[in-house]
C-alpha positions in Angstrom: -110.6 -181.7 39.4 -111.8 -183.9 42.3 -113.0 -182.1 45.3 -110.2 -183.6 47.5 -107.7 -181.9 45.3 -109.7 -178.7 44.6 -110.0 -177.8 48.3 -106.2 -177.5 49.0 -105.9 -175.3 45.9 -108.6 -173.0 47.1 -106.9 -172.7 50.5 -103.7 -171.9 48.7 -105.4 -169.2 46.7 -106.7 -167.5 49.8 -103.3 -167.6 51.4 -101.6 -166.3 48.3 -104.1 -163.4 48.0 -103.7 -162.4 51.6 -99.9 -162.5 51.4 -99.5 -160.8 48.0 -102.5 -158.5 48.0 -100.4 -155.4 48.4 -97.3 -156.8 46.7 -96.4 -156.7 43.1 -98.0 -159.0 40.5 -97.2 -159.5 36.8 -100.2 -158.4 34.8 -101.2 -156.3 31.9 -102.5 -153.7 34.4 -99.1 -152.1 34.5 -99.3 -151.4 30.8 -103.1 -150.6 30.6 -104.2 -149.0 33.9 -100.9 -147.8 35.2 -100.4 -145.0 32.7 -97.9 -143.3 35.1 -95.9 -144.6 38.1 -97.6 -144.5 41.4 -95.0 -142.3 42.9 -95.6 -139.6 40.2 -99.4 -139.8 40.3 -100.4 -140.0 43.9 -99.0 -140.0 47.4 -97.0 -143.0 48.6 -98.7 -145.4 51.0 -97.9 -148.5 53.1 -100.1 -151.3 54.1 -103.6 -151.9 52.7 -105.9 -149.1 51.7 -108.1 -149.2 54.8 -105.3 -149.0 57.3 -102.7 -147.1 55.3 -101.2 -143.8 56.4 -100.8 -141.6 53.3 -97.5 -139.8 53.1 -95.9 -137.5 50.6 -97.7 -135.0 48.2 -101.4 -134.9 48.0 -103.5 -135.5 44.8 -106.2 -132.9 44.5 -108.8 -132.4 41.8 -109.2 -128.7 41.2 -112.0 -127.2 39.1 -113.4 -123.7 38.6 -115.9 -121.7 36.6 -115.7 -118.0 35.9 -117.4 -115.4 33.8 -115.4 -112.4 32.5 -116.7 -109.4 30.6 -114.4 -108.2 27.8 -114.2 -105.4 25.3 -113.1 -107.4 22.3 -114.5 -110.9 22.4 -112.5 -112.3 19.5 -109.2 -111.0 20.9 -110.0 -112.2 24.4 -110.8 -115.7 23.0 -107.5 -115.8 21.2 -105.6 -114.5 24.3 -107.2 -117.1 26.5 -106.2 -119.9 24.2 -102.7 -118.6 24.0 -102.4 -118.6 27.8 -103.6 -122.1 28.1 -101.2 -123.3 25.4 -98.3 -121.5 27.1 -99.0 -123.2 30.4 -98.9 -126.7 28.8 -102.6 -127.2 28.8 -105.3 -127.5 26.1 -108.9 -126.5 25.3 -111.1 -129.5 25.9 -114.2 -127.9 24.2 -115.4 -124.5 23.1 -118.7 -122.9 22.1 -119.6 -119.6 20.5 -123.1 -118.2 20.7 -124.8 -115.0 19.6 -121.8 -113.5 17.7 -124.2 -111.7 15.3 -126.6 -110.5 18.0 -126.4 -108.0 20.8 -125.3 -110.6 23.5 -122.3 -112.5 22.1 -120.4 -114.9 24.3 -117.7 -117.6 24.1 -117.4 -120.6 26.5 -114.1 -122.4 26.8 -113.4 -125.6 28.9 -109.7 -125.3 29.6 -107.5 -128.0 31.0 -104.2 -126.8 32.6 -101.7 -128.6 34.8 -102.8 -128.4 38.5 -99.6 -126.6 39.4 -100.7 -123.8 36.9 -104.2 -123.6 38.2 -103.8 -120.3 40.2 -101.8 -118.8 37.4 -104.5 -119.6 34.9 -107.2 -118.1 37.0 -105.3 -114.8 37.3 -104.6 -114.8 33.6 -108.2 -115.3 32.7 -109.3 -112.6 35.2 -106.9 -110.2 33.5 -108.8 -110.5 30.2 -111.4 -108.1 31.4 -113.8 -107.5 34.2 -114.5 -110.5 36.5 -118.3 -111.0 36.8 -118.4 -114.3 38.8 -116.0 -117.0 39.9 -116.3 -120.3 41.7 -113.5 -122.8 42.7 -113.8 -126.4 44.0 -111.1 -128.7 45.3 -111.3 -132.4 46.2 -108.5 -134.4 47.8 -108.5 -137.8 46.1 -105.2 -139.1 47.6 -106.8 -141.8 49.7 -109.2 -142.8 46.9 -106.2 -143.4 44.5 -104.3 -145.3 47.2 -107.4 -147.5 47.8 -107.9 -148.2 44.1 -104.2 -149.1 43.8 -104.4 -151.6 46.7 -107.6 -153.1 45.3 -106.1 -153.5 41.9 -103.0 -155.3 43.4 -105.3 -157.7 45.3 -107.4 -158.4 42.2 -104.3 -159.0 40.2 -103.1 -161.5 42.8 -106.5 -163.3 42.6 -106.2 -163.4 38.8 -102.8 -165.0 38.9 -104.0 -167.6 41.5 -107.0 -168.5 39.2 -104.6 -168.8 36.3 -102.5 -171.3 38.3 -105.7 -173.2 39.2 -106.7 -173.3 35.5 -103.4 -174.8 34.5 -103.8 -177.6 37.1 -107.5 -178.2 36.3 -108.2 -181.8 35.1 -112.0 -181.6 34.4 -114.0 -179.6 31.8 -116.4 -178.4 34.4 -113.7 -176.9 36.6 -111.9 -175.4 33.6 -115.1 -173.6 32.4 -115.9 -172.3 35.9 -112.4 -171.0 36.3 -112.4 -169.3 32.8 -115.7 -167.7 33.6 -114.3 -166.3 36.9 -111.2 -165.1 35.1 -113.2 -163.2 32.5 -115.4 -161.7 35.3 -112.3 -160.7 37.3 -110.5 -159.2 34.3 -113.6 -157.1 33.5 -113.6 -155.8 37.1 -109.8 -155.0 36.9 -110.2 -153.1 33.6 -113.2 -151.1 35.0 -111.4 -150.1 38.2 -108.2 -149.3 36.2 -110.2 -147.0 33.9 -111.7 -145.2 36.8 -108.3 -144.7 38.3 -106.9 -143.4 35.0 -109.7 -140.9 34.8 -109.2 -139.8 38.4 -105.5 -139.4 37.9 -106.2 -137.3 34.8 -108.5 -135.0 36.7 -105.9 -134.7 39.5 -103.1 -134.0 37.0 -104.9 -131.5 34.7 -107.3 -129.1 36.4 -110.5 -127.9 34.6 -111.6 -124.3 34.3 -114.9 -123.4 32.6 -114.4 -119.9 31.2 -117.2 -117.8 29.8 -116.3 -114.6 27.9 -119.1 -112.0 27.3 -119.0 -108.8 25.4 -121.0 -105.6 26.3 -124.6 -105.6 25.0 -124.7 -103.9 21.6 -127.9 -103.0 19.7 -128.3 -104.8 16.5 -127.3 -102.9 13.4 -130.1 -100.9 11.7 -131.5 -102.3 8.5 -130.7 -100.0 5.5 -133.0 -99.3 2.6 -130.8 -101.4 0.4 -131.0 -104.4 2.8 -134.8 -104.0 3.0 -135.0 -104.0 -0.8 -132.7 -107.0 -1.1 -134.8 -108.9 1.5 -138.0 -108.1 -0.4 -136.5 -109.2 -3.7 -135.3 -112.4 -2.1 -138.7 -113.1 -0.6 -140.4 -112.4 -4.0 -138.1 -114.8 -5.8 -138.7 -117.5 -3.2 -142.5 -117.1 -3.6 -142.3 -117.3 -7.4 -140.1 -120.3 -7.2 -142.5 -122.0 -4.9 -145.4 -121.2 -7.3 -143.5 -122.5 -10.3 -142.6 -125.7 -8.5 -146.3 -126.2 -7.6 -147.4 -125.8 -11.2 -144.7 -128.2 -12.4 -145.8 -130.7 -9.8 -149.5 -130.5 -10.9 -148.5 -130.8 -14.6 -146.4 -133.9 -13.9 -149.3 -135.4 -11.9 -151.7 -134.9 -14.7 -149.3 -136.2 -17.3 -148.6 -139.3 -15.3 -152.2 -140.2 -14.4 -154.0 -139.0 -17.6 -155.0 -142.6 -18.6 -156.7 -142.9 -15.2 -158.5 -139.6 -15.6 -159.5 -140.5 -19.2 -160.9 -143.9 -18.0 -163.0 -142.2 -15.3 -164.1 -139.0 -17.1 -164.9 -140.4 -20.5 -167.8 -142.7 -19.4 -169.0 -139.9 -17.2 -169.0 -137.4 -20.0 -170.7 -139.9 -22.3 -173.4 -140.4 -19.7 -174.0 -136.7 -19.4 -174.1 -136.2 -23.1 -176.6 -138.9 -23.8 -178.6 -138.0 -20.8 -178.9 -134.4 -21.9 -179.7 -135.4 -25.4 -182.4 -137.8 -24.3 -183.9 -135.1 -22.1 -184.1 -132.7 -25.0 -185.7 -135.3 -27.3 -188.3 -136.1 -24.6 -189.1 -132.4 -24.2 -189.4 -132.0 -28.0 -191.7 -134.9 -28.3 -193.9 -133.7 -25.4 -194.2 -130.2 -27.0 -195.1 -131.7 -30.4 -197.9 -133.8 -28.8 -199.3 -130.7 -27.1 -199.4 -128.7 -30.3 -201.2 -131.4 -32.2 
């Protein structure tokens, strides 16, 4: 596209972006990044993100970690999972450690709706004796509003570049516009993914729950267990010795031609050397006697 025609188009792009930056634009963002309507995810806002006055409900990310000492570890684990499921949440991850030792514990990462956060904390505390607890809250309403405004502006830019690409008349301009479109689409997808993750954190709170049982001494080893352990160890040692002998036998069987080629000349040399030495001694002794 000649520079005389490209300049007016660039000016129109700037005007279009400024006018429609916070307006609606047709793009795949609504299907990919906007997993839920803005009015349901975050507070409503007007104007751009920097000068907007946030109104309506707040979006708050709530997280907590707590440690509870319980009498029956397995039952407490089952009860905690049941409470999470009852509240409409889920267990993101779990870990069991030391179940056969004197210090068993279970760690659960529970995700529950933010409206059920306080209820979940009370339910987990009721499983036993609370040893420690820590809560954290972060208001992300403005951040979400800013991300939404930036996405709308970027979508308007993308639509403007598409219009320019359709009117492009030179290969150089087309390639430059396609490169910019790909770069801009990557930025849109990245920002949309960040917003989805933040919306998920604000919708479903996270609670790290650690359940511990009272320290219990390990069970004493009986005579039968000691005998079984000794028998198992003896069998393992015998098997290792048998495998070693088999390995050596296989090694000799495979490489016997090599051993034969090396040892046979050496044995012949020793035999004839010893024989020659004996003859020399016999000859010397015979000469002395005569």
